[in-house]
N, C-alpha and C positions, 0 to 999 in steps of 0.2 A: 280765338273768341272768348275764352276763359280768362285771357289776359286783359283783353279790353275790358270785360267785367269786373276785374278786380282793381283796374285802373280808377273806372268810372266808382266803384264802392269805396276805394280809399278816399277819393276826392269828395264825395257826397258826406262820407263819414267823418272826415276831417273838419269839413264845412260845418256842419251841422251838430259836432261835437256828440255823435252817438257810436255805439259798437256794431262793428260790420256782424258779428252774432246776432245782435237784434234784428238787423235788416234783414238778415238770412232766415231768421226764425219765423215762427207765425204769429209773432205780435202784431196786434191790429191799432195800437195806439195812432192818432194822428199823425205825428212826429216820423215815427218809423215807417207809416204806410207812405209819407210823402217822398220820404229818402227812396223806398222801394221802388217808387212810382216814376220817378226822376231817372234811376239807375234804369229801368225797362226802356225809358223813352229814348235814354241817350244809347242802348243799344240797337234800339230800333231805327233810329236816325241814321247812327253811324258804324252799322254793321249790315253785312246782307243777312242776316238770322232770321229766321221766319219766327213769328209770335209762340210757335209750341218749342223751337230750340232756344227763345228767350227764357219761356216758361219752365225749361228744363235746367237753366243755368241758376234760374232764380228761386227753383224748389215750388213753383206754381204750374197752373195749366194756361192754355193758351187764352182763355175767356178772361183769366186774371189781367193777364199782360194787356189784352185789348182796353182792358176797363184801367189800367192804370196809366197807359199811353193816352187815353181820351180825356183822364183827369188833369195830365199835365198840360194838356193843347187848351184846355177849358178854364180850368181852375187858376192856373199860374198869372191870369192877367187880372185877377181880383186883388185889390189893394191891401187886402190882409196878409199877401202872398209875397210880400217883399222879400223874405228870407228865400223862397224857392225860386224866384224871379233871379237872384244872386248865383243860387246855385245853379241851376238852369246857362245862365250866362259861363260860369267855369265850364260846364258839361260840354256845351257848344265848341269853346276854345280847345278844350281837351279832344274832341272829336274831330275837329279840325286838322288837329296837330297829328292824331292818329292816321287820318286818311291821307296826309302829306307823307308820312312814313312809309306807308303802304304803297302809295304811288312810287317812290323813289326806289323801292326795292324791285318794284316791277320793271323799272326802266334799266336801274343798275345792274 
């Protein structure tokens, strides 16, 4: 699961041009928080991890993870979140690729 987190972290940080260290830090500016929430959402959607496990991976508690997931699901539809929607599409593509890889390993 750490590998999945790192892949989502790289993807989001590359797209938003922010530092992975900032995302994993305690920074609370809107851009960093958005990146963190998108990663949490991706982990929630494309792994079997609990919110507590995701929180541990992200250095947060489960309530923060629940808030972040909810923020993505409600706010990403807002017109001013065009950038977040683009990143969300990339996360969905990456998540589906990861699921296919996992399924191939199980079968093979």
